[in-house]
C-alpha positions as CSV (number, residue, x, y, z in Angstrom):
1,M,182.0,93.4,123.5
2,E,181.3,94.2,120.9
3,R,182.0,90.6,119.7
4,R,180.3,88.9,121.9
5,F,176.7,91.1,120.7
6,N,177.0,90.5,117.3
7,C,177.3,86.7,118.2
8,A,174.6,86.9,120.6
9,M,172.2,88.1,117.5
10,N,173.2,85.5,115.1
11,A,172.8,82.7,117.8
12,S,169.3,84.9,117.6
13,L,168.3,84.8,114.5
14,H,169.4,81.3,114.0
15,S,167.2,79.8,116.7
16,V,163.8,81.0,114.5
17,T,162.5,78.0,113.5
18,P,160.4,77.4,109.5
19,E,157.4,77.2,112.3
20,V,157.5,80.3,113.5
21,E,159.0,82.2,110.1
22,G,155.8,80.7,109.3
23,H,153.6,81.6,111.6
24,L,155.1,85.4,110.7
25,H,154.5,85.2,107.6
26,F,150.9,84.2,107.4
27,E,151.0,87.3,109.8
28,N,152.5,89.6,107.3
29,L,149.7,87.9,104.6
30,V,146.7,88.5,106.5
31,I,147.5,92.2,107.2
32,S,148.5,93.0,104.4
33,L,145.1,90.6,102.7
34,S,143.1,93.1,105.1
35,A,144.5,96.5,103.7
36,R,144.4,95.4,100.4
37,F,140.9,94.2,100.4
38,T,139.7,98.0,101.9
39,H,140.6,99.5,99.0
40,L,139.1,97.4,96.3
41,L,136.8,98.0,93.6
42,P,133.2,96.1,93.2
43,E,135.1,94.9,90.0
44,Q,137.7,93.7,91.2
45,V,137.0,91.7,94.5
46,D,136.2,88.2,92.4
47,A,139.7,88.3,91.0
48,E,141.0,89.3,94.3
49,I,139.1,86.6,96.2
50,E,140.6,83.7,94.1
51,T,144.5,85.0,94.3
52,A,143.9,85.9,97.9
53,M,142.7,82.0,98.2
54,E,146.1,80.9,96.3
55,R,148.4,82.2,98.4
56,I,146.6,81.5,102.2
57,C,146.8,78.1,100.8
58,K,150.3,78.1,99.8
59,A,151.5,80.4,102.9
60,L,149.7,77.8,105.0
61,R,150.6,74.7,103.1
62,L,147.0,73.5,102.4
63,D,145.7,72.1,99.1
64,R,142.5,73.6,98.4
65,C,140.2,76.4,99.2
66,T,136.6,77.2,97.8
67,L,133.7,79.4,99.1
68,A,130.2,78.7,97.8
69,T,126.9,80.6,98.3
70,Y,123.6,79.2,99.7
71,D,120.4,79.1,97.6
72,A,117.9,78.5,100.6
73,G,114.7,78.1,97.7
74,K,116.8,75.1,96.2
75,S,118.3,73.9,99.6
76,V,121.7,73.8,97.9
77,F,125.6,75.5,97.9
78,H,127.0,77.3,94.5
79,I,130.4,77.3,93.9
80,T,131.6,80.9,93.7
81,H,135.7,81.6,93.9
82,R,137.3,78.2,93.7
83,W,141.8,77.9,94.3
84,A,143.3,74.6,93.7
85,A,146.3,73.2,93.8
86,P,148.1,71.6,90.3
87,G,146.9,68.0,90.4
88,V,144.1,68.3,93.0
89,S,140.6,67.7,92.3
90,T,137.8,70.0,92.8
91,V,134.7,70.0,94.5
92,P,131.7,69.8,92.3
93,E,129.9,72.8,91.0
94,F,127.0,72.3,93.5
95,M,126.4,71.0,96.7
96,P,122.8,70.1,97.9
97,H,121.9,70.2,101.2
98,E,120.9,66.6,101.5
99,N,124.3,65.4,100.4
100,I,126.2,66.9,103.2
101,P,123.1,67.8,105.9
102,W,124.8,67.8,109.1
103,I,127.5,70.4,107.8
104,S,124.6,72.8,105.8
105,R,122.9,72.8,109.8
106,K,126.8,73.4,111.1
107,L,127.8,76.5,108.7
108,M,123.8,77.6,108.5
109,G,123.6,78.0,112.5
110,K,127.0,80.2,112.2
111,E,128.9,77.3,113.8
112,L,132.7,76.3,112.4
113,V,132.8,73.0,111.0
114,Q,136.8,71.5,111.2
115,Y,138.8,68.0,111.1
116,S,141.6,66.9,111.1
117,R,140.4,63.5,110.3
118,V,137.7,62.4,108.2
119,D,136.3,59.8,110.2
120,D,136.1,61.5,113.9
121,L,133.1,63.6,112.9
122,P,130.4,62.7,114.6
123,A,128.4,59.8,114.3
124,E,125.3,62.3,113.3
125,A,127.2,63.4,110.5
126,A,127.3,59.9,108.5
127,V,125.4,61.3,105.5
128,D,128.3,64.1,105.0
129,V,131.5,61.5,105.8
130,D,130.5,59.8,103.2
131,Y,129.8,62.5,100.7
132,I,133.4,63.4,101.5
133,H,135.0,60.6,101.3
134,R,133.5,59.9,97.5
135,M,133.7,63.6,96.2
136,I,135.2,65.8,98.4
137,K,138.7,63.5,99.0
138,A,140.0,65.8,101.5
139,K,142.0,64.3,104.2
140,S,141.4,67.1,107.2
141,G,139.6,70.4,106.4
142,T,138.2,73.4,108.6
143,L,134.2,75.0,107.0
144,L,133.7,78.7,108.2
145,P,130.7,80.1,107.8
146,V,130.1,83.2,105.6
147,C,127.8,85.9,107.3
148,V,126.8,89.7,106.1
149,G,124.8,91.6,108.0
150,G,124.9,89.2,110.7
151,K,123.4,86.4,108.1
152,V,124.6,83.2,106.5
153,I,125.2,83.5,102.6
154,G,127.2,80.4,102.5
155,G,130.5,78.8,103.6
156,I,134.2,78.7,102.8
157,A,136.5,75.5,102.9
158,F,140.1,75.2,103.5
159,D,141.4,71.7,102.2
160,A,144.4,69.3,103.0
161,M,144.8,67.0,100.2
162,L,147.6,64.7,100.5
163,A,148.2,64.7,104.0
164,E,146.7,64.5,107.4
165,R,147.1,68.2,109.4
166,Q,146.3,69.3,113.1
167,W,144.7,73.1,113.7
168,S,145.9,75.5,115.8
169,A,144.1,77.7,117.7
170,Q,146.2,81.0,115.6
171,V,145.6,79.6,112.4
172,T,142.0,79.1,112.8
173,D,141.2,82.8,114.4
174,R,143.4,84.2,111.2
175,L,141.3,81.6,108.7
176,Q,137.6,83.3,110.5
177,L,139.7,86.9,110.3
178,L,139.9,86.7,106.4
179,T,136.7,84.7,105.9
180,Q,134.7,88.5,107.1
181,V,137.4,89.7,105.1
182,F,136.2,87.9,102.1
183,A,132.5,88.5,103.7
184,N,133.1,92.8,103.0
185,A,134.1,93.1,100.3
186,L,131.4,90.5,98.5
187,S,128.7,92.5,100.8
188,R,130.3,95.9,99.2
189,K,130.2,94.4,95.6
190,Q,126.4,93.2,96.0
191,Y,125.4,96.6,97.2
192,D,127.2,98.4,94.8
193,E,125.6,96.3,92.2
194,N,122.0,96.0,94.2
195,L,123.1,100.2,93.2
196,Q,123.3,99.8,89.2
197,H,120.7,97.7,88.6
198,A,118.6,100.6,90.5
199,Y,119.8,103.1,88.9
200,S,119.3,100.8,85.5
201,E,115.6,100.5,86.6
202,I,115.0,104.1,87.3
203,K,117.0,105.1,84.2
204,K,114.8,102.7,82.0
205,L,111.6,104.0,84.1
206,K,112.4,107.5,83.6
207,E,112.9,106.6,79.7
208,K,109.7,104.6,79.4
209,L,107.9,108.1,81.4
210,E,109.9,110.0,78.6
211,R,108.2,107.8,75.9
212,E,104.7,108.3,77.3
213,N,104.6,112.0,78.0
214,L,105.7,112.5,74.0
215,Y,103.2,110.4,72.9
216,L,100.7,112.4,75.1
217,R,102.2,115.5,73.6
218,E,101.6,114.3,70.3
219,E,98.5,113.0,71.4
220,I,97.1,116.2,72.6
221,R,98.5,118.4,69.6
222,L,96.4,116.4,68.0
223,E,93.7,118.1,69.7
224,H,91.1,115.3,70.1
225,Q,87.2,116.6,68.2
226,H,85.3,115.2,70.5
227,H,85.1,115.5,74.5
228,E,82.1,113.6,74.9
229,V,79.7,111.2,73.0
230,I,77.1,113.5,71.2
231,G,73.8,112.6,70.6
232,Q,70.2,110.4,72.2
233,S,69.4,108.3,68.9
234,E,68.9,104.6,69.5
235,G,72.1,103.2,67.3
236,I,74.4,106.0,69.2
237,R,72.7,104.1,72.8
238,R,73.6,100.6,71.6
239,V,77.4,101.6,71.0
240,L,77.4,103.2,74.2
241,K,75.8,100.4,76.2
242,S,77.9,98.2,74.2
243,A,81.1,100.0,75.3
244,E,80.1,99.9,78.6
245,Q,79.3,96.2,78.8
246,V,83.4,95.2,77.3
247,A,84.9,98.2,79.2
248,S,85.3,96.4,82.2
249,T,86.8,93.1,80.7
250,D,90.8,92.7,78.5
251,S,88.7,91.6,75.7
252,T,89.9,92.7,72.1
253,V,86.9,95.1,70.8
254,L,86.0,95.5,67.0
255,L,84.6,98.8,66.0
256,Q,83.4,98.7,62.8
257,G,81.9,102.1,60.7
258,E,82.2,104.6,58.1
259,T,85.1,106.7,58.1
260,G,84.5,109.9,60.4
261,T,81.8,107.3,62.3
262,G,83.6,108.2,66.1
263,K,85.5,104.7,66.0
264,E,88.3,106.1,68.1
265,L,85.5,108.2,70.4
266,I,84.3,105.4,71.3
267,A,87.7,103.1,71.5
268,R,88.3,105.7,74.3
269,A,85.4,105.7,76.3
270,I,86.3,102.3,76.7
271,H,89.7,102.4,77.4
272,D,88.5,105.8,80.2
273,S,85.9,103.3,81.8
274,S,88.6,100.2,81.5
275,K,90.9,99.0,84.7
276,R,93.7,100.4,82.3
277,K,92.8,103.9,82.1
278,D,95.2,105.3,84.5
279,R,97.8,104.4,81.6
280,P,97.3,106.4,78.5
281,M,95.6,104.7,75.6
282,V,98.3,104.5,72.4
283,K,96.8,104.5,69.0
284,V,98.5,103.8,65.0
285,N,96.8,104.1,62.2
286,C,98.1,101.3,60.0
287,A,96.7,102.9,56.9
288,A,98.4,106.0,57.4
289,L,102.2,104.2,57.5
290,P,104.1,102.2,55.1
291,A,104.3,98.9,54.9
292,T,107.9,99.2,55.3
293,L,107.7,100.6,58.3
294,V,104.3,99.1,60.6
295,E,106.1,96.4,61.4
296,S,108.7,98.9,62.9
297,E,106.1,101.3,64.3
298,L,104.0,97.8,66.0
299,F,106.8,96.1,67.1
300,G,109.9,98.1,67.6
301,R,113.8,97.8,66.3
302,E,117.1,97.4,67.5
303,K,120.0,99.8,66.1
304,G,120.9,98.4,62.6
305,A,117.7,96.1,61.8
306,Y,118.0,97.8,58.4
307,T,119.1,100.7,56.8
308,G,118.7,103.9,58.4
309,A,118.1,102.2,61.9
310,L,120.3,104.5,63.5
311,S,119.3,103.5,66.9
312,R,117.3,101.1,69.4
313,E,113.4,102.2,69.3
314,I,110.3,100.1,71.1
315,G,107.6,99.3,69.1
316,R,103.8,101.0,70.1
317,F,102.9,97.2,71.9
318,E,105.9,97.7,74.4
319,L,104.4,101.6,75.1
320,A,100.7,99.9,75.9
321,N,102.0,97.4,78.0
322,G,99.7,97.6,80.7
323,S,97.9,99.7,78.6
324,T,94.9,100.0,75.7
325,L,96.4,99.4,72.0
326,F,94.3,101.0,69.5
327,L,94.8,99.6,66.3
328,D,92.9,101.5,63.6
329,E,91.8,101.2,60.0
330,I,93.5,97.7,60.7
331,G,92.2,96.1,57.7
332,E,95.1,97.7,55.8
333,L,97.6,96.1,57.5
334,P,99.6,93.9,55.1
335,L,98.7,90.3,55.2
336,E,102.8,89.4,56.1
337,L,102.2,90.9,59.3
338,Q,99.0,89.4,60.4
339,A,100.3,86.6,61.0
340,K,102.8,88.4,63.6
341,L,99.9,90.5,64.6
342,L,97.8,87.2,65.8
343,R,100.8,85.8,67.5
344,V,100.6,89.1,69.9
345,L,97.3,88.9,70.4
346,Q,97.3,85.2,71.3
347,E,100.6,84.4,72.9
348,G,100.9,88.4,74.5
349,E,105.2,88.0,72.8
350,F,106.7,88.8,70.2
351,E,110.7,89.8,69.2
352,R,111.7,93.7,68.0
353,L,112.8,93.6,64.6
354,G,116.4,93.3,64.7
355,S,116.6,91.1,67.6
356,S,115.8,86.6,68.7
357,K,115.3,88.1,72.3
358,T,111.2,87.4,72.7
359,I,109.4,90.3,74.8
360,K,105.9,89.5,76.7
361,V,103.4,92.5,77.2
362,D,100.1,92.6,78.5
363,V,97.8,94.5,76.3
364,R,94.2,95.7,75.5
365,I,93.5,95.3,72.1
366,I,91.2,97.5,69.9
367,V,90.8,97.6,66.4
368,A,88.7,99.7,64.6
369,T,87.8,99.8,59.7
370,A,85.9,100.9,57.6
371,R,86.3,97.8,55.5
372,D,84.2,95.0,55.5
373,L,86.5,92.5,56.7
374,R,84.6,89.4,56.3
375,T,84.6,90.6,52.5
376,M,88.2,90.6,52.7
377,V,88.5,87.5,54.5
378,K,86.9,85.5,51.3
379,E,89.2,87.6,48.7
380,G,92.0,86.4,50.8
381,K,93.0,89.7,52.0
382,F,93.0,89.4,55.5
383,R,93.6,86.1,57.4
384,E,90.3,84.1,58.1
385,D,92.5,83.6,61.6
386,L,93.0,87.1,63.0
387,Y,89.0,88.1,61.8
388,Y,88.1,85.5,64.4
389,R,90.8,86.6,66.7
390,V,90.3,90.3,66.8
391,S,85.9,90.4,66.6
392,V,85.7,89.2,69.7
393,F,83.2,91.7,70.4
394,P,82.0,93.8,67.9
395,I,80.4,97.3,67.9
396,H,79.0,98.8,64.8
397,L,78.8,102.5,64.4
398,P,75.7,104.1,62.5
399,A,76.1,106.5,59.9
400,L,75.5,110.0,60.8
401,R,72.8,109.7,57.9
402,E,71.2,106.5,59.9
403,R,71.0,108.7,63.1
404,N,69.5,112.2,61.4
405,E,68.1,113.1,64.4
406,D,71.7,113.4,66.4
407,I,72.4,116.1,63.8
408,P,70.9,119.3,65.4
409,M,72.7,117.7,68.7
410,L,76.3,117.8,66.9
411,V,75.2,121.0,65.0
412,W,75.1,123.0,68.1
413,H,78.0,121.3,69.9
414,F,80.6,122.4,67.3
415,V,78.9,125.6,66.6
416,R,79.6,126.3,70.3
417,E,83.2,124.9,71.1
418,I,84.3,125.7,67.9
419,G,82.8,129.7,68.3
420,R,84.6,129.7,71.9
421,R,87.9,128.9,70.4
422,M,88.1,131.6,67.5
423,G,86.0,134.1,70.2
424,R,82.5,133.9,69.0
425,N,79.1,134.3,70.7
426,I,76.7,132.4,68.0
427,E,73.6,133.0,69.1
428,D,71.4,130.5,67.1
429,V,71.5,128.7,63.5
430,R,69.4,129.2,60.6
431,A,66.5,127.3,60.4
432,S,67.2,126.7,56.4
433,T,71.1,126.0,57.0
434,M,70.1,123.1,59.8
435,K,66.9,121.3,56.9
436,S,69.7,121.7,54.9
437,F,71.9,119.8,57.4
438,Q,69.5,117.0,58.0
439,N,69.1,116.5,54.1
440,Y,72.2,116.2,53.7
441,A,74.1,112.4,53.3
442,W,77.3,113.2,54.7
443,P,79.2,110.4,53.5
444,G,82.6,111.8,55.5
445,N,80.0,111.5,58.6
446,V,81.0,113.7,62.0
447,R,84.1,114.6,60.9
448,E,82.8,115.9,58.0
449,L,79.9,117.5,59.7
450,R,82.5,119.5,62.1
451,N,85.0,120.6,59.4
452,V,81.6,121.9,57.0
453,I,81.1,124.1,60.4
454,E,84.2,124.9,60.6
455,R,85.1,126.1,57.5
456,H,81.7,128.0,57.6
457,L,82.4,130.0,60.6
458,I,85.4,131.2,59.0
459,T,83.8,133.2,56.1
460,N,80.6,133.6,58.3
461,T,81.4,136.5,61.1
462,G,77.9,137.4,62.1
463,P,75.8,135.7,65.7
464,I,74.2,134.0,63.6
465,F,75.7,130.5,61.8
466,E,74.3,129.9,58.1
467,A,76.1,127.5,56.1
468,D,75.0,127.5,51.8
469,L,75.3,123.3,51.4
470,T,74.0,124.4,47.4
471,G,75.0,121.6,45.0
472,L,75.5,118.7,47.7
473,E,73.4,115.7,46.5
474,P,70.5,116.0,49.1
475,F,70.1,113.0,51.5
476,P,69.0,109.6,49.3
477,Q,65.9,108.4,50.6
478,E,66.4,105.1,50.0
479,S,69.8,104.6,48.3
480,K,71.2,101.5,47.0
481,K,74.6,102.4,46.1
482,T,78.1,101.0,47.8
483,L,79.3,102.7,50.6
484,E,83.1,102.7,48.2
485,S,80.3,104.1,45.5
486,I,79.2,106.7,48.0
487,E,82.7,107.6,49.3
488,R,84.5,107.5,45.9
489,E,82.0,109.6,44.5
490,Y,82.1,112.1,47.4
491,I,86.1,112.0,47.3
492,S,85.9,112.5,43.2
493,Q,83.3,115.9,44.1
494,V,85.8,117.2,46.6
495,L,88.3,117.0,44.1
496,K,86.9,118.6,41.4
497,S,85.8,121.7,44.0
498,T,89.7,121.8,44.9
499,G,91.1,122.1,41.5
500,R,92.1,118.0,42.1
501,R,94.7,119.8,44.9
502,I,95.4,117.5,47.8
503,R,97.7,118.9,50.4
504,G,97.7,122.8,51.7
505,K,95.0,124.8,52.9
506,G,91.7,124.4,51.5
507,G,92.9,121.1,49.9
508,A,90.9,118.0,49.4
509,A,92.5,116.3,52.6
510,E,91.7,119.5,54.5
511,I,88.2,119.1,53.8
512,L,87.5,115.7,54.6
513,G,89.6,115.5,57.4
514,M,92.1,113.4,56.8
515,N,95.9,112.7,56.5
516,P,96.7,113.2,52.5
517,S,98.9,110.3,52.6
518,T,95.6,108.3,53.9
519,L,93.2,110.2,51.5
520,E,96.2,109.6,48.3
521,S,96.1,105.9,49.4
522,R,92.5,105.7,49.5
523,M,91.9,107.3,46.2
524,K,94.4,104.6,45.2
525,K,91.9,101.6,46.5
526,L,88.6,103.1,45.1
527,G,90.5,104.1,41.8
528,I,90.0,107.8,41.6
529,L,93.0,109.2,39.5
530,R,94.1,112.6,40.1
531,S,94.2,113.4,37.0
532,Q,90.3,112.7,36.1
């Protein structure tokens, strides 16, 4: 009995044909791949799809498998994954819709395209048949649409290259199942890539916001001295009218005037009245930075761009993208950087230090200078083409001595503002003090006026403001001195009064309302020696 049973079992095993055995092997492969693709990481998907293509083709004795995505904008299929048996040609990298119009319509309509002989395709597929004979060179093929979220994103082709073959319903059904497995994996991969891209964009926006907040905090610490333009003179009204006219445009503005006349204040007024007012104005003082750092400050740098560059830093142009960049004391900009600045003004693009990647920005430029740029052009110290580029809309800010009638308003404004900050209530300004203020030349202009008022509010604690300007030169009725000579004399005078001390409390820099480094730079340009 046992012998008969064993014989029957052996006969049954030997009755399994190679075809049945192949189907069983393929069914097991479908189950294995379906399970494997369920747990793939996004970065593993591409390699696993091509490995699966090879295993499927070998199991079904096919010679080639190709997966392509469809670019609707260019009407072309782009090959993304492929496998071909040794010696078998691959399909072209790109297949335009016009070369396979019938097949394209079928696939994009979510229809299967299948042929055992190429010439069995319908007459309307004549263009496709010609292309298959010339370029694809498949004898039999199955093409299936690849769908993600109900939308066709491309197609996958299984080809027999060496001999024609018939496609059973069972094999076709399993190929459709595997195609959906691939589509699901690609969908998860695309979702992860989109998520990573979104995280990256959020991170960039967060870093940008942090940089802008840091810049704003730095600006707040600078404690802007003017919250509004004070004065009713003809000169100041002319400035405000010009600022109002140019604010709504993106034209470059050149603010000219002596140190302390309020050029930054006017720049802020222009920005605050412009369409860019929702973003902070970014400021760079070209005179306060060493020449070696101006370029990285303006255009940024890559890590390792120079010794000490330990991290990547964006420049002020990038920070001001979509806003206004105020370049103060542009006359101090080194000649070698003027050409690069000209390119940004003309084309809106530049490269960071240490990088060849071009960055495009949309920045409105306002420049300011206390120097005569025309003279600098003649002397070869300022590029002529840059001068014409920055002086699209020049605004001249009058010196305080040129708007003498505004001094009483300014005095009262500063007395009240600084007094409030000190917790004091100033009831009046002594008439002799006001007269002496109006008779003084104020070479340091509004900035000097404010500093003098603050200094006297510290030393005089009464409710009546008074100041002693004895020893200072009276307002010249008809001065023929140049601006530089006036500036030289005044700085020398202040240095003398401080015992030639520049830095620290009560130093010349504090009295003049200047950064110590800026003062030292001006002294060098004016030929003033500290030891004089």
